[in-house]
Residue, then its C-alpha position, 0 to 999 in steps of 0.5 A: m893301142e891300150t884299151f878303154g878298160s885299161r884307161l879306166h883302170r888307170a885314171m879310177a886309182e889315179r883320181g878317184p872312182l866317179c864320173v860328172g856329168i855334163d846336163p845344161h838343163p834349162a833349169l840348171l843354165t837358169r839356177w847359174g844364172l844364165s838365159d837359156d841360150l846358146d852363149g848360156l850352154t857355152r858359159f856352163s858348159q866351160i865353166a864346167v870343164d874349167a872346174l872338173g877337168d883335171r880333178v874327174a876321172v870320167v865326164k859324162p856331157q849330155s847329148a841331147f841339151f847340146e843337140r837342142f841349139g842344132a849345128r852351134g850346140l854341137g861345135v859347143l858340144e865339140s870343144i869341150i870334148r876336146q879341152l876335155r880330153g887334154a886335159g886327160t880327163l876320159v869322155l863318155l857321151d851318154v848319146k845311148r844311141g842305137d840302130i840296125g846295120s850302116t846306120v849302127a856303124a855311122y853313128a860306130d864313125a861318129y863316134l868312136d873313130p879318132s878321124s870325127p870330130m866327135y871322137v870320144d872314149a867312149v859312149t852309150a847304146s841301147p840295145f834294145l834292139g838285139v845286142n848284136s845290132l851294136a856290133p859295128m860299135f863294139e868293133a869300133a870300140g876294138k879298132h882304136g881304143g875304145g868302150v861302149f856300155v850297154l843300157a841292162l838295168t834303167s831307173n826309170p820305172e818303164g824300164a823294167s815291163v821290157q828289162r824284165a820280161r822273161g825269153a823261152d829259156g827263162r833268163t829275163v832280157a836285162q840277164t841276156i844282154i849282161d851274159e852276151i857282155s860278159q863275153l866280149n869281156k873274156g879275158a880281158e885285162p885289168l877291165g874289159s872294156f865294154g860295160l854296162v849301165v845300171g841304174a844306182t836306184i833298183g835296189p837289189t839287182g836279182h840278177d848275176l853281175s859277176s861275170v861281166g868282167g866290165p865296168l858297171l855305170a851307176p846312175g841315178l846318184g844324187a839327185q835322183g835319189g841314189r846315195a854313194a851306200d846304195l851300191r853296195t845292196v845294189f853292187g853285191n861283191e861287184l863295187g870294186a868296177v862301178l863307176p858311179s856317176y853324179s850331174r846336179e849334185v855337183l851341177g847343182a852347186g856352179p857356176d862358181p868353180a870352188a863351190l863346184r870343185a868342193a861338190t866332186d871332193r865331197v860325192l868323191a869321197d862319199c865313193r870312195a868310202a863305198l866302195a872300200a867295203a869292197s877291198q874289205 
């Protein structure tokens, strides 16, 4: 079985280093001239999938914007997951789940087991009940060739009070998370399947990312204030593992499919230029 890390490495080489979020925010539905209801959600999602599904390495649906429409909204999410994977696109479901014991095991079954209708290539997860609380997710990912991106250093100002707090050994909470994920990726080639989420707007991290061995998801680019050129400031010599992520910067160009594709091509060119420094 091919690992998620291997599939991601190949997808980034073939389609370019870019993740695009599908976030059907009410304001975006309105901007597209769509109603803020199930019909608007369905049309928004289908346009985005048709325009982007065969162009980008990774698409990241934000589960909450589908969940707010209940079971039928989740049905739309299941449909676009199937379509994206059918188009050869890796699907990273942004759910940020975190819990303990049988509950986190149930989340793993929901998203990382191929028998589930919500099966995706990878998920985001919250480690703040302890990284080891996510062990069922890591185990399911390993068994089925999936991936897990764990929150480490996020862009929201509230996060620093937790993530930069120091433990008894002097390490920050974030560095402890980084070190534990690094252990999970030890020996993986060409890229580990367990990644970290590090915001593109945080500036120099003050943390050691050199041994992670897995992908570094960088949200916050575009409408949230981050620029592709900022990636070197945040990630330094680890640019080769960075997966830049845009959402509103691309989706704001809709609903015209050609405009969505043009926006995708533009941000991808920016990312390629910024990340090219990694090989110089």
